[in-house]
gemmi code that builds the backbone of each chain (N, CA, C; Angstrom):
import gemmi

chains = {
    "A": [
        ("MET", (86.112, 89.151, 34.949), (86.210, 90.172, 36.722), (86.829, 88.902, 37.348)),
        ("LEU", (87.914, 89.226, 38.408), (88.440, 88.264, 39.354), (86.979, 87.737, 40.219)),
        ("ASN", (87.587, 86.551, 40.612), (86.708, 85.811, 41.520), (86.735, 86.599, 42.809)),
        ("PRO", (86.008, 87.612, 43.578), (85.893, 87.977, 44.718), (86.120, 87.286, 46.249)),
        ("ASP", (85.911, 86.089, 45.498), (86.301, 85.239, 46.795), (87.731, 85.085, 47.028)),
        ("LEU", (88.643, 85.380, 46.470), (89.823, 84.905, 45.811), (90.465, 86.295, 46.766)),
        ("VAL", (89.851, 87.132, 47.422), (90.632, 88.137, 47.718), (91.105, 87.605, 49.560)),
        ("GLY", (92.557, 87.932, 49.637), (92.780, 87.671, 51.175), (93.134, 86.562, 51.240)),
        ("ARG", (93.292, 85.512, 49.600), (94.174, 84.026, 50.149), (95.375, 84.344, 49.141)),
        ("THR", (96.036, 83.753, 49.911), (97.280, 83.295, 49.773), (97.930, 82.366, 48.776)),
        ("PHE", (98.186, 81.884, 47.443), (98.473, 80.671, 46.909), (100.431, 80.341, 46.970)),
        ("PRO", (100.448, 79.793, 47.664), (102.140, 79.516, 47.632), (102.362, 78.951, 46.002)),
        ("GLY", (103.781, 79.353, 45.873), (104.218, 79.172, 44.597), (104.766, 77.583, 44.604)),
        ("ALA", (103.814, 76.989, 43.493), (104.466, 76.000, 43.290), (106.040, 75.305, 42.880)),
        ("THR", (106.363, 76.140, 42.268), (107.704, 75.769, 41.948), (108.839, 77.041, 42.376)),
        ("SER", (110.455, 76.442, 42.076), (111.185, 77.360, 42.487), (111.722, 78.134, 41.784)),
        ("THR", (112.498, 79.706, 41.328), (113.149, 79.568, 40.457), (114.768, 79.600, 41.235)),
        ("SER", (115.640, 79.325, 40.529), (117.060, 79.017, 40.771), (117.317, 80.715, 40.045)),
        ("VAL", (118.305, 81.372, 40.964), (118.840, 82.585, 40.127), (120.377, 82.385, 39.880)),
        ("SER", (120.387, 82.508, 38.667), (121.617, 82.597, 38.127), (121.884, 83.804, 37.764)),
        ("GLN", (123.816, 83.726, 37.692), (124.291, 84.939, 37.717), (124.197, 85.648, 36.166)),
        ("GLU", (123.875, 84.904, 35.309), (123.675, 85.074, 34.017), (121.998, 85.948, 33.559)),
        ("SER", (121.267, 85.453, 34.408), (119.796, 86.111, 34.432), (120.283, 87.787, 35.285)),
        ("ILE", (120.838, 87.585, 36.274), (121.373, 88.803, 37.167), (122.106, 90.126, 36.121)),
        ("SER", (123.344, 89.391, 35.988), (124.069, 90.312, 34.427), (123.077, 91.088, 33.328)),
        ("ALA", (122.421, 89.921, 33.090), (121.523, 90.425, 32.024), (120.750, 91.727, 32.161)),
        ("PHE", (120.195, 91.142, 33.263), (118.827, 92.235, 33.681), (119.657, 93.695, 33.639)),
        ("ALA", (120.943, 93.847, 34.582), (121.976, 94.621, 35.057), (122.355, 95.927, 33.620)),
        ("ALA", (122.567, 94.560, 32.682), (123.300, 95.122, 31.601), (122.037, 96.081, 30.897)),
        ("VAL", (120.982, 96.117, 31.110), (119.772, 96.362, 30.396), (119.746, 97.742, 30.969)),
        ("ILE", (120.445, 98.157, 32.360), (119.980, 99.951, 32.829), (121.432, 99.957, 32.884)),
        ("GLY", (122.520, 99.715, 32.615), (123.881, 100.611, 32.548), (124.083, 99.640, 33.913)),
        ("GLU", (124.013, 98.835, 34.563), (124.375, 98.596, 36.174), (125.639, 97.395, 35.918)),
        ("SER", (127.138, 98.206, 36.422), (127.972, 97.219, 36.148), (128.516, 96.421, 37.388)),
        ("GLU", (127.814, 96.878, 38.922), (128.042, 95.817, 39.791), (126.993, 94.855, 40.186)),
        ("ILE", (127.446, 93.278, 39.772), (126.620, 92.340, 39.691), (126.866, 91.182, 41.140)),
        ("SER", (127.204, 92.167, 41.687), (127.579, 90.577, 42.876), (126.459, 90.312, 43.805)),
        ("VAL", (125.315, 91.926, 43.522), (123.884, 91.395, 44.138), (122.849, 91.677, 42.488)),
        ("ALA", (121.561, 91.358, 43.007), (121.039, 91.369, 42.164), (120.276, 93.502, 41.882)),
        ("THR", (119.776, 93.948, 41.017), (119.578, 95.194, 41.204), (117.917, 95.134, 41.927)),
        ("PRO", (117.371, 96.580, 42.328), (116.422, 96.626, 43.084), (115.304, 96.137, 42.728)),
        ("THR", (114.917, 96.082, 41.194), (113.577, 95.716, 40.635), (113.701, 94.479, 40.055)),
        ("TYR", (114.481, 94.092, 40.065), (115.395, 92.307, 39.488), (114.090, 91.508, 40.010)),
        ("ALA", (113.322, 91.172, 41.199), (112.278, 90.457, 41.732), (111.263, 90.311, 40.666)),
        ("ILE", (110.963, 91.284, 39.915), (110.058, 91.763, 39.160), (109.616, 90.740, 38.283)),
        ("THR", (110.882, 90.103, 38.162), (111.116, 89.056, 36.565), (110.862, 87.905, 37.333)),
        ("ILE", (110.564, 87.360, 38.503), (110.068, 86.484, 39.042), (108.396, 86.363, 39.521)),
        ("THR", (107.868, 87.567, 39.903), (107.056, 87.831, 40.940), (106.275, 87.794, 39.726)),
        ("LEU", (105.777, 88.820, 38.599), (105.178, 89.053, 37.697), (104.814, 87.848, 36.807)),
        ("ASP", (105.594, 87.386, 36.697), (104.530, 86.191, 35.654), (104.353, 85.407, 36.884)),
        ("GLN", (104.452, 84.984, 38.154), (103.701, 84.309, 38.765), (102.429, 84.766, 39.199)),
        ("SER", (101.979, 86.281, 39.489), (101.282, 86.928, 39.386), (100.080, 86.369, 38.081)),
        ("GLN", (100.836, 87.202, 37.191), (99.833, 86.977, 35.776), (99.017, 85.583, 35.483)),
        ("LYS", (100.149, 84.453, 35.919), (99.265, 83.313, 35.938), (98.269, 82.919, 36.740)),
        ("LEU", (98.498, 83.590, 38.053), (97.449, 83.670, 39.169), (96.143, 84.145, 39.069)),
        ("LEU", (96.424, 85.287, 38.536), (95.001, 86.320, 38.165), (94.397, 85.568, 37.118)),
        ("GLN", (95.221, 85.478, 35.704), (94.444, 84.492, 34.693), (93.632, 83.334, 35.130)),
        ("GLU", (94.203, 82.729, 35.756), (93.538, 81.197, 36.136), (92.517, 82.258, 37.408)),
        ("SER", (92.654, 83.189, 37.502), (91.148, 83.447, 38.352), (90.069, 84.205, 37.486)),
        ("GLY", (90.649, 84.604, 36.734), (89.174, 85.047, 35.431), (89.445, 87.001, 35.031)),
        ("LEU", (90.866, 86.929, 35.697), (91.300, 88.491, 35.074), (91.684, 88.462, 33.561)),
        ("ASP", (90.931, 89.833, 33.015), (91.397, 89.053, 31.493), (93.146, 90.299, 31.557)),
        ("TRP", (93.864, 89.651, 31.079), (95.153, 89.775, 31.534), (95.327, 90.964, 29.728)),
        ("THR", (94.822, 91.032, 28.584), (94.909, 91.656, 27.843), (94.389, 92.991, 27.727)),
        ("ARG", (93.915, 93.011, 28.756), (93.704, 94.616, 28.870), (93.958, 95.455, 29.884)),
        ("VAL", (95.299, 94.339, 31.018), (95.864, 95.032, 31.725), (96.872, 95.907, 31.711)),
        ("VAL", (96.670, 97.138, 32.440), (97.735, 97.892, 32.458), (98.683, 97.898, 34.109)),
        ("HIS", (99.739, 98.314, 33.730), (100.846, 98.460, 35.172), (100.281, 99.723, 35.998)),
        ("GLY", (99.444, 99.565, 37.090), (99.370, 101.124, 37.755), (100.071, 101.277, 38.812)),
        ("GLU", (100.655, 100.512, 39.385), (101.785, 100.894, 40.976), (102.718, 99.437, 41.377)),
        ("GLN", (103.626, 100.144, 41.657), (104.469, 99.044, 41.689), (105.231, 99.222, 43.062)),
        ("ARG", (105.711, 98.574, 44.358), (106.585, 98.611, 45.187), (107.328, 97.177, 45.472)),
        ("PHE", (108.440, 97.398, 46.082), (109.424, 96.581, 46.660), (110.002, 96.791, 48.167)),
        ("GLU", (109.581, 95.650, 48.567), (110.288, 95.742, 50.570), (111.774, 94.650, 50.130)),
        ("ILE", (112.712, 95.173, 50.195), (113.982, 94.317, 49.964), (114.657, 94.530, 51.331)),
        ("LYS", (114.421, 92.912, 51.882), (114.923, 92.380, 52.994), (116.393, 92.583, 53.047)),
        ("ARG", (116.839, 91.660, 52.222), (118.150, 91.411, 51.367), (118.185, 91.613, 49.776)),
        ("PRO", (119.133, 91.879, 49.156), (119.468, 91.849, 47.587), (119.413, 90.276, 47.329)),
        ("ILE", (118.436, 90.185, 46.068), (118.598, 88.724, 45.897), (120.156, 88.676, 44.869)),
        ("VAL", (120.861, 87.868, 45.467), (122.052, 87.308, 44.833), (122.373, 85.704, 43.339)),
        ("ALA", (122.492, 85.610, 43.255), (122.952, 84.294, 42.667), (122.971, 83.155, 43.278)),
        ("GLY", (122.476, 82.122, 42.781), (122.283, 80.697, 43.678), (120.914, 80.900, 45.060)),
        ("ASP", (120.378, 81.467, 45.007), (119.317, 81.829, 45.663), (118.646, 81.073, 44.917)),
        ("THR", (117.178, 80.571, 45.242), (116.451, 79.341, 44.897), (114.940, 79.667, 45.562)),
        ("LEU", (114.492, 80.531, 45.125), (113.367, 81.684, 45.394), (112.226, 80.834, 44.812)),
        ("ARG", (111.018, 80.720, 45.772), (109.694, 80.226, 45.544), (108.440, 81.822, 46.029)),
        ("CYS", (108.069, 81.828, 45.230), (107.252, 82.952, 45.200), (105.666, 82.567, 45.745)),
        ("ASP", (105.265, 82.999, 47.125), (104.017, 82.975, 47.170), (102.928, 84.311, 47.117)),
        ("SER", (102.040, 84.187, 46.157), (101.096, 85.455, 45.530), (99.981, 85.601, 46.615)),
        ("THR", (99.573, 86.588, 47.044), (98.093, 86.998, 48.090), (97.766, 88.111, 46.993)),
        ("ILE", (96.581, 87.557, 46.627), (95.505, 88.651, 46.436), (94.858, 89.466, 47.354)),
        ("GLU", (95.516, 90.789, 47.552), (95.107, 91.862, 49.001), (94.038, 92.403, 48.654)),
        ("SER", (93.857, 92.894, 47.602), (92.791, 93.665, 47.723), (92.140, 94.072, 45.522)),
        ("ALA", (90.739, 94.109, 45.570), (90.373, 94.045, 44.088), (88.815, 94.569, 44.309)),
        ("ARG", (88.909, 95.825, 43.812), (87.698, 97.377, 43.370), (87.495, 96.981, 41.978)),
        ("VAL", (86.190, 98.429, 41.932), (86.348, 98.746, 40.626), (85.950, 100.210, 40.749)),
        ("MET", (86.739, 100.745, 39.994), (86.893, 102.511, 39.596), (86.160, 102.798, 38.100)),
        ("ALA", (85.303, 103.608, 38.260), (84.968, 103.960, 36.928), (85.117, 102.878, 35.680)),
        ("GLY", (84.368, 101.840, 36.577), (84.410, 100.892, 35.712), (85.983, 99.863, 35.326)),
        ("ASN", (87.211, 100.436, 35.764), (88.311, 99.913, 35.546), (88.173, 98.475, 36.751)),
        ("GLU", (88.869, 97.741, 36.761), (89.047, 96.862, 37.615), (90.446, 97.169, 38.152)),
        ("ILE", (90.288, 97.065, 39.527), (92.121, 97.300, 40.099), (92.421, 96.204, 41.118)),
        ("VAL", (93.502, 95.615, 40.927), (93.507, 94.514, 41.662), (95.275, 94.684, 42.334)),
        ("THR", (95.004, 94.548, 43.559), (96.692, 94.349, 44.174), (97.178, 92.937, 44.598)),
        ("VAL", (98.192, 92.626, 43.887), (98.632, 90.908, 44.346), (100.161, 91.819, 45.129)),
        ("ARG", (100.465, 90.845, 46.117), (101.798, 91.000, 46.665), (102.475, 89.498, 46.376)),
        ("GLY", (104.124, 89.318, 45.914), (104.337, 88.381, 46.117), (105.744, 88.524, 46.984)),
        ("ASP", (105.431, 87.103, 47.740), (106.626, 87.104, 48.518), (108.073, 86.226, 48.188)),
        ("LEU", (109.104, 86.776, 48.064), (110.070, 85.578, 47.727), (110.751, 84.802, 48.850)),
        ("PHE", (110.893, 83.451, 48.738), (111.451, 82.796, 49.645), (112.619, 82.120, 49.493)),
        ("ASN", (113.928, 82.339, 50.002), (114.663, 81.714, 49.950), (114.988, 80.408, 50.983)),
        ("GLY", (114.328, 79.366, 50.804), (114.091, 78.664, 52.203), (113.029, 79.073, 52.571)),
        ("THR", (112.999, 78.961, 54.242), (112.315, 80.052, 54.864), (112.515, 81.429, 55.028)),
        ("GLU", (113.003, 81.813, 54.569), (114.366, 83.517, 54.382), (113.700, 84.299, 53.533)),
        ("LEU", (112.517, 84.546, 54.082), (111.823, 86.538, 52.879), (112.897, 87.284, 52.806)),
        ("VAL", (112.962, 87.434, 51.508), (114.127, 88.001, 50.794), (113.570, 89.340, 50.079)),
        ("VAL", (112.377, 89.108, 49.423), (112.299, 90.529, 49.093), (110.457, 90.308, 49.127)),
        ("SER", (109.614, 91.049, 49.164), (108.175, 91.422, 48.841), (107.743, 92.383, 48.043)),
        ("THR", (106.701, 92.183, 46.881), (106.426, 92.911, 45.617), (105.099, 93.589, 45.831)),
        ("TRP", (104.709, 94.447, 45.693), (103.264, 94.679, 45.629), (102.576, 95.734, 43.953)),
        ("SER", (102.148, 94.669, 43.215), (101.514, 94.908, 41.985), (100.621, 95.572, 41.831)),
        ("THR", (100.301, 96.941, 41.692), (98.607, 96.945, 41.357), (98.459, 97.400, 40.060)),
        ("LEU", (97.132, 96.293, 39.471), (97.130, 95.736, 38.118), (95.957, 96.795, 37.711)),
        ("VAL", (95.717, 97.620, 36.499), (94.577, 97.527, 36.126), (93.714, 97.238, 34.657)),
        ("VAL", (92.451, 96.580, 35.284), (92.495, 96.231, 33.946), (91.160, 97.360, 33.388)),
        ("ARG", (91.765, 97.006, 32.013), (90.853, 98.904, 31.551), (89.656, 98.617, 30.850)),
        ("ALA", (88.463, 99.187, 30.951), (86.683, 98.619, 30.896), (87.235, 98.818, 29.535)),
    ],
    "B": [
        ("MET", (129.732, 108.662, 59.397), (129.313, 109.811, 58.432), (127.924, 109.479, 57.566)),
        ("SER", (127.297, 110.196, 57.616), (125.975, 110.037, 56.685), (126.200, 110.491, 55.448)),
        ("ARG", (125.513, 109.925, 55.058), (125.500, 110.121, 53.204), (124.976, 111.436, 53.096)),
        ("PHE", (123.713, 111.247, 53.443), (122.574, 111.794, 53.129), (121.798, 113.234, 54.423)),
        ("ILE", (121.381, 114.350, 54.228), (121.264, 115.039, 55.108), (118.948, 115.331, 54.584)),
        ("LEU", (119.045, 116.021, 55.481), (117.438, 116.229, 55.011), (117.278, 117.040, 53.950)),
        ("GLY", (116.745, 117.095, 53.380), (116.132, 118.306, 52.200), (117.202, 118.332, 51.053)),
        ("GLN", (118.864, 117.632, 51.090), (119.430, 117.292, 50.274), (118.986, 117.660, 48.619)),
        ("GLU", (119.249, 118.259, 47.788), (119.079, 118.137, 46.337), (119.937, 117.361, 45.753)),
        ("LEU", (119.842, 116.067, 45.283), (120.072, 115.091, 44.511), (120.620, 115.291, 42.860)),
        ("PRO", (121.788, 115.154, 42.391), (122.053, 115.913, 41.149), (121.210, 114.675, 40.092)),
        ("SER", (121.033, 115.277, 38.930), (119.826, 114.778, 37.814), (120.689, 114.089, 37.121)),
        ("HIS", (120.041, 112.665, 36.800), (120.909, 111.780, 35.714), (119.629, 111.615, 34.478)),
        ("THR", (120.108, 111.791, 33.565), (119.804, 111.353, 31.823), (119.809, 110.125, 31.508)),
        ("PHE", (118.904, 109.546, 31.448), (118.862, 107.986, 30.170), (118.310, 107.831, 29.154)),
        ("HIS", (118.619, 107.356, 28.115), (118.215, 107.247, 26.958), (117.395, 106.066, 26.269)),
        ("ILE", (116.361, 106.224, 26.341), (115.205, 104.690, 25.701), (115.578, 104.947, 24.489)),
        ("ASN", (115.660, 103.498, 24.125), (114.804, 103.241, 22.801), (114.346, 102.450, 22.328)),
        ("ARG", (114.221, 101.905, 21.190), (113.346, 100.688, 20.509), (114.265, 99.605, 20.736)),
        ("ALA", (115.826, 99.556, 20.562), (116.484, 98.489, 21.202), (116.642, 98.102, 22.775)),
        ("LEU", (116.393, 99.527, 23.560), (115.994, 99.293, 24.367), (115.311, 98.065, 25.413)),
        ("LEU", (114.207, 98.713, 24.419), (112.654, 97.951, 25.059), (113.012, 96.176, 24.664)),
        ("VAL", (113.766, 96.023, 23.658), (113.898, 94.706, 23.143), (114.526, 93.910, 24.330)),
        ("ALA", (115.836, 94.643, 24.674), (116.561, 93.953, 25.469), (116.212, 94.342, 26.684)),
        ("TYR", (115.228, 94.940, 27.123), (114.663, 94.573, 28.443), (113.526, 93.687, 28.696)),
        ("ALA", (112.788, 93.465, 27.394), (111.554, 92.467, 27.031), (112.716, 90.913, 27.307)),
        ("ASN", (113.814, 90.804, 26.288), (114.456, 89.800, 26.316), (114.497, 89.764, 28.336)),
        ("ALA", (115.608, 90.174, 28.872), (116.642, 90.238, 30.066), (114.809, 90.351, 30.888)),
        ("SER", (113.657, 90.641, 31.030), (112.387, 90.755, 32.352), (111.595, 89.257, 31.676)),
        ("GLY", (111.656, 88.867, 30.606), (110.546, 88.428, 30.228), (109.346, 88.503, 29.989)),
        ("ASP", (109.295, 89.721, 30.391), (107.779, 90.649, 29.658), (108.074, 91.068, 27.964)),
        ("GLN", (107.513, 89.745, 27.404), (107.056, 90.649, 25.596), (105.878, 90.984, 25.486)),
        ("ASN", (105.408, 91.357, 26.038), (103.997, 92.205, 25.929), (104.110, 93.041, 24.037)),
        ("PRO", (103.596, 93.032, 23.244), (103.773, 93.761, 21.983), (103.635, 94.831, 22.221)),
        ("ILE", (102.804, 95.604, 23.290), (102.802, 97.240, 22.605), (104.346, 97.709, 23.132)),
        ("HIS", (105.354, 97.168, 23.512), (106.885, 97.525, 24.494), (107.493, 97.325, 22.752)),
        ("GLN", (107.328, 97.031, 21.874), (107.801, 96.137, 20.751), (107.451, 96.399, 19.478)),
        ("ASP", (105.790, 96.541, 19.213), (105.317, 96.205, 17.996), (103.950, 97.616, 17.735)),
        ("GLU", (104.404, 98.635, 16.865), (104.141, 99.480, 16.865), (102.648, 99.348, 15.857)),
        ("ALA", (102.306, 98.280, 14.949), (100.810, 98.249, 14.409), (100.243, 97.772, 15.863)),
        ("PHE", (100.583, 96.895, 16.660), (99.641, 96.170, 17.539), (99.681, 97.113, 18.809)),
        ("ALA", (100.873, 98.358, 18.980), (100.534, 98.955, 20.276), (98.903, 100.051, 19.436)),
        ("LYS", (99.442, 101.104, 18.154), (97.833, 101.666, 17.880), (96.846, 101.089, 17.693)),
        ("SER", (97.098, 99.471, 17.610), (95.625, 99.031, 17.604), (94.936, 98.788, 18.701)),
        ("VAL", (95.638, 98.857, 19.868), (94.759, 99.203, 21.225), (94.727, 100.192, 21.735)),
        ("GLY", (94.977, 101.684, 20.665), (94.804, 102.809, 21.374), (95.835, 103.434, 21.512)),
        ("LEU", (97.411, 103.260, 21.449), (98.480, 103.873, 21.728), (98.442, 104.225, 21.314)),
        ("PRO", (99.133, 105.784, 21.516), (100.176, 106.342, 20.411), (101.280, 106.136, 19.207)),
        ("ASP", (101.889, 105.142, 20.101), (102.940, 104.250, 19.403), (103.485, 103.262, 20.539)),
        ("VAL", (104.490, 102.720, 20.294), (105.359, 101.629, 21.093), (105.669, 102.838, 22.220)),
        ("ILE", (105.399, 101.902, 23.513), (105.811, 102.664, 25.029), (106.281, 101.911, 25.420)),
        ("ALA", (107.300, 102.528, 26.826), (108.356, 101.656, 27.528), (107.360, 100.916, 28.476)),
        ("HIS", (108.230, 99.266, 28.747), (107.364, 98.879, 29.844), (107.789, 99.773, 31.010)),
        ("GLY", (106.469, 99.849, 31.802), (106.380, 100.649, 33.351), (107.911, 100.229, 34.011)),
        ("MET", (107.661, 98.842, 33.667), (109.303, 98.543, 34.646), (110.800, 98.409, 34.430)),
        ("LEU", (110.713, 98.633, 32.892), (111.708, 99.524, 32.920), (112.429, 100.818, 33.411)),
        ("THR", (111.179, 101.862, 33.020), (111.797, 103.284, 33.563), (111.608, 103.197, 35.179)),
        ("MET", (111.390, 102.200, 36.064), (111.161, 101.741, 37.328), (112.200, 101.493, 36.857)),
        ("ALA", (113.064, 100.111, 36.797), (114.402, 99.959, 36.727), (115.732, 100.677, 36.624)),
        ("LEU", (115.123, 101.771, 35.801), (116.029, 102.772, 35.814), (116.430, 104.224, 36.501)),
        ("ALA", (114.949, 104.274, 36.963), (115.249, 104.999, 38.294), (115.848, 104.261, 39.628)),
        ("GLY", (115.213, 103.139, 39.620), (116.144, 102.125, 40.565), (117.149, 101.929, 40.128)),
        ("LYS", (118.277, 102.228, 39.515), (119.619, 102.553, 39.128), (120.354, 103.954, 39.635)),
        ("TYR", (118.897, 104.600, 39.497), (119.887, 105.815, 39.357), (119.788, 106.034, 41.179)),
        ("VAL", (118.717, 105.774, 41.938), (118.540, 105.508, 43.407), (119.757, 104.713, 43.595)),
        ("ALA", (120.198, 103.582, 43.294), (121.538, 103.024, 43.745), (122.454, 103.805, 43.731)),
        ("ASP", (122.523, 104.607, 42.714), (123.821, 105.282, 42.723), (124.301, 105.947, 43.486)),
        ("GLN", (123.115, 106.937, 43.331), (123.013, 107.639, 44.735), (123.122, 107.275, 46.373)),
        ("ALA", (122.943, 106.109, 46.530), (122.792, 105.271, 47.826), (123.950, 104.640, 48.015)),
        ("GLY", (125.253, 104.448, 47.174), (126.247, 103.374, 47.008), (126.541, 102.299, 46.690)),
        ("GLY", (125.213, 102.013, 46.004), (125.074, 100.406, 45.642), (123.388, 99.975, 45.798)),
        ("SER", (123.077, 99.175, 44.912), (122.292, 98.670, 44.936), (121.666, 97.716, 46.533)),
        ("SER", (122.572, 97.592, 47.028), (122.527, 96.500, 48.256), (122.201, 97.276, 49.192)),
        ("SER", (122.159, 99.262, 49.215), (121.883, 99.818, 50.269), (119.965, 100.264, 49.949)),
        ("VAL", (119.735, 99.786, 49.063), (118.192, 100.044, 48.716), (117.193, 99.183, 49.262)),
        ("LYS", (116.469, 99.715, 50.767), (115.265, 99.155, 51.075), (114.049, 98.667, 50.617)),
        ("GLU", (113.592, 99.827, 50.086), (112.199, 100.256, 49.970), (112.007, 100.656, 48.644)),
        ("PHE", (111.016, 100.694, 47.826), (110.982, 101.458, 46.629), (109.502, 101.465, 45.623)),
        ("SER", (109.034, 102.433, 45.817), (107.687, 101.968, 45.187), (107.474, 103.342, 44.401)),
        ("VAL", (106.451, 102.939, 43.066), (106.198, 104.484, 42.087), (104.878, 103.589, 41.777)),
        ("ARG", (103.954, 105.204, 41.176), (103.083, 105.147, 40.635), (103.470, 105.298, 38.955)),
        ("PHE", (102.305, 104.585, 37.869), (103.116, 104.832, 36.532), (102.080, 105.447, 36.059)),
        ("THR", (102.375, 106.787, 35.963), (100.712, 108.462, 35.822), (101.147, 107.995, 34.152)),
        ("LYS", (102.332, 108.213, 33.713), (101.972, 108.392, 32.016), (102.967, 107.879, 31.215)),
        ("PRO", (102.493, 107.039, 30.128), (103.709, 106.115, 29.368), (104.708, 107.113, 28.814)),
        ("VAL", (105.636, 106.263, 28.872), (107.064, 106.700, 28.078), (107.031, 106.363, 26.607)),
        ("VAL", (106.312, 107.368, 25.481), (106.308, 106.914, 24.419), (107.943, 106.924, 23.488)),
        ("VAL", (107.908, 105.486, 22.728), (109.137, 105.481, 22.117), (109.012, 105.556, 20.610)),
        ("PRO", (109.070, 106.395, 19.943), (108.877, 106.196, 18.607), (110.178, 105.357, 17.792)),
        ("ALA", (109.951, 105.042, 16.904), (111.087, 104.244, 15.931), (112.180, 105.371, 16.095)),
        ("ASP", (113.394, 104.813, 15.668), (114.509, 105.812, 15.351), (114.628, 107.152, 16.473)),
        ("THR", (114.468, 106.907, 17.476), (114.495, 108.295, 18.210), (114.916, 107.718, 19.965)),
        ("ASP", (115.863, 108.401, 20.039), (116.207, 108.059, 21.396), (115.628, 109.394, 22.485)),
        ("VAL", (114.530, 109.133, 23.231), (113.552, 109.425, 24.319), (114.868, 109.676, 25.306)),
        ("GLU", (114.863, 110.747, 25.901), (115.082, 111.267, 27.040), (114.496, 110.937, 28.788)),
        ("LEU", (115.131, 110.532, 29.555), (114.376, 109.892, 30.742), (115.270, 110.653, 31.649)),
        ("ILE", (114.526, 112.179, 32.572), (115.265, 112.836, 33.424), (115.007, 112.020, 34.871)),
        ("VAL", (115.954, 111.504, 35.655), (115.859, 111.251, 37.185), (116.355, 112.267, 37.791)),
        ("SER", (115.854, 112.896, 39.208), (116.509, 113.465, 39.814), (115.798, 113.204, 40.975)),
        ("GLY", (116.435, 113.353, 42.558), (115.847, 113.330, 43.833), (116.091, 114.168, 44.363)),
        ("LYS", (115.418, 114.178, 45.953), (115.181, 114.801, 47.039), (115.369, 114.024, 48.112)),
        ("ILE", (116.127, 114.537, 49.571), (116.088, 114.001, 50.248), (114.830, 114.256, 51.424)),
        ("SER", (113.535, 113.418, 51.610), (112.285, 114.282, 52.212), (112.340, 113.569, 53.352)),
        ("GLU", (113.140, 112.892, 54.049), (113.333, 112.595, 55.408), (114.475, 111.660, 55.731)),
        ("ILE", (114.691, 111.989, 56.890), (115.612, 110.686, 57.628), (114.641, 110.187, 58.724)),
        ("THR", (114.811, 108.849, 58.463), (113.737, 108.027, 59.288), (114.331, 107.393, 60.523)),
        ("GLU", (112.994, 107.496, 61.602), (113.683, 106.666, 62.804), (114.711, 106.159, 63.157)),
        ("ALA", (114.614, 104.949, 61.870), (115.835, 103.910, 62.151), (117.122, 104.595, 61.137)),
        ("GLY", (116.843, 105.740, 61.408), (118.284, 105.816, 60.523), (118.514, 106.265, 59.217)),
        ("ASP", (117.285, 105.947, 58.485), (117.735, 105.870, 56.713), (117.444, 107.057, 56.333)),
        ("ALA", (117.401, 106.883, 55.007), (117.024, 108.341, 54.183), (115.985, 107.985, 52.943)),
        ("LYS", (114.840, 108.900, 52.668), (114.027, 108.701, 52.447), (114.169, 109.380, 51.015)),
        ("ILE", (114.056, 109.361, 49.690), (114.387, 109.995, 48.346), (112.786, 110.428, 48.213)),
        ("ASP", (112.847, 111.074, 47.731), (111.867, 111.832, 46.641), (112.181, 111.889, 45.252)),
        ("ILE", (111.478, 110.704, 44.226), (112.283, 110.698, 42.870), (111.353, 111.435, 41.945)),
        ("THR", (111.577, 112.124, 40.981), (111.302, 113.024, 39.818), (111.899, 112.230, 38.836)),
        ("ALA", (110.328, 111.955, 37.764), (111.173, 110.964, 36.696), (110.563, 111.938, 35.190)),
        ("VAL", (111.197, 112.821, 34.669), (110.231, 113.529, 33.521), (110.849, 112.929, 32.186)),
        ("CYS", (109.978, 113.060, 31.267), (110.130, 112.459, 29.824), (109.297, 113.496, 29.200)),
        ("ALA", (109.789, 114.184, 28.068), (109.154, 114.924, 27.164), (108.529, 116.365, 27.960)),
        ("ASP", (109.095, 116.847, 29.239), (108.521, 117.375, 30.055), (107.563, 117.021, 30.718)),
        ("THR", (107.007, 116.079, 30.792), (106.097, 115.162, 31.428), (106.549, 114.159, 32.422)),
        ("LYS", (105.748, 114.131, 33.839), (106.146, 113.606, 35.006), (105.593, 112.137, 34.762)),
        ("VAL", (106.691, 110.985, 34.295), (105.899, 110.051, 34.152), (105.742, 108.904, 35.215)),
        ("LEU", (106.198, 109.267, 36.431), (106.088, 108.523, 37.678), (105.272, 109.468, 39.434)),
        ("GLY", (104.628, 109.022, 39.485), (104.458, 109.562, 40.624), (104.286, 109.131, 41.776)),
        ("MET", (104.154, 109.750, 43.005), (104.538, 108.825, 44.239), (105.610, 108.233, 44.479)),
        ("ALA", (107.129, 108.676, 43.609), (108.251, 107.349, 43.131), (109.160, 107.655, 44.625)),
        ("LYS", (109.071, 107.059, 45.975), (110.175, 107.074, 46.857), (111.162, 106.105, 46.674)),
        ("ALA", (111.889, 106.129, 47.441), (112.878, 105.165, 47.960), (113.224, 105.087, 49.452)),
        ("ILE", (113.869, 104.190, 50.127), (114.118, 104.281, 51.226), (115.360, 103.560, 51.362)),
        ("VAL", (116.432, 104.222, 51.608), (118.162, 103.894, 51.136), (118.581, 104.059, 52.576)),
        ("ALA", (120.081, 103.052, 52.879), (120.573, 103.022, 54.020), (121.613, 104.470, 53.669)),
        ("ASN", (121.530, 105.032, 55.042), (122.263, 106.595, 54.952), (123.603, 106.375, 55.664)),
        ("ALA", (124.254, 105.340, 54.892), (126.260, 105.325, 55.697), (126.669, 105.489, 54.385)),
    ],
}
model = gemmi.Model(1)
for chain_id, residues in chains.items():
    chain = gemmi.Chain(chain_id)
    for i, (resn, *xyz) in enumerate(residues, 1):
        res = gemmi.Residue()
        res.name, res.seqid = resn, gemmi.SeqId(i, " ")
        for name, pos in zip(("N", "CA", "C"), xyz):
            atom = gemmi.Atom()
            atom.name, atom.element = name, gemmi.Element(name[0])
            atom.pos, atom.b_iso = gemmi.Position(*pos), 0.0
            res.add_atom(atom)
        chain.add_residue(res)
    model.add_chain(chain)
structure = gemmi.Structure()
structure.add_model(model)
structure.setup_entities()
């Protein structure tokens, strides 16, 4: 179980990710996107979900039983090569439904002080 | 000149998902969960077979939205629920059929697309929506 005291708390990212053109191009190639001057709409997940996983595992969540329930992106501007992105993670909610634990975590990606993309991942820990 | 009008039906597009694509997505995204690659492991945790990453299905739906809207730069919001898994048997191309309809022109003048994603006659995404620039 997630420690309920953590709901509402924001955990600033300790490290930043330098976005390379190779990384944007590799992600685009998988889905058949040839326009690679900007990242594709869901590229941010490659940074935010990893951060969320670390945070939630450290907070007591059993990641081996996690399935992805919902996902949302708010894109202020597309990610581009050269961005150096820090991910601040906020545990927005945690509840139990029919024995399943349901946790929503927001990831805010900042390039310096500029908010670039916010992601919301709702994860279900199967009972 | 606006690209979209309220109620407009967007043409569908069919994507093909196979095991090789799951490996490629795992490598590009960093999500190496074995339920997306290892049949024995997937079955050991109660799945019918290897399943696609939900985020791969969403990425393909995102590609559809970007194509309709004139590129990735036009996509402002995008959200889905993962309602059913996309099961990917070995040596098989699974078809993912994505379509859309303009359900709203927002006060800001953007277009809201309701997205439908179907695999083997089953909707695999629920409440799938995107807000895109309508230019």
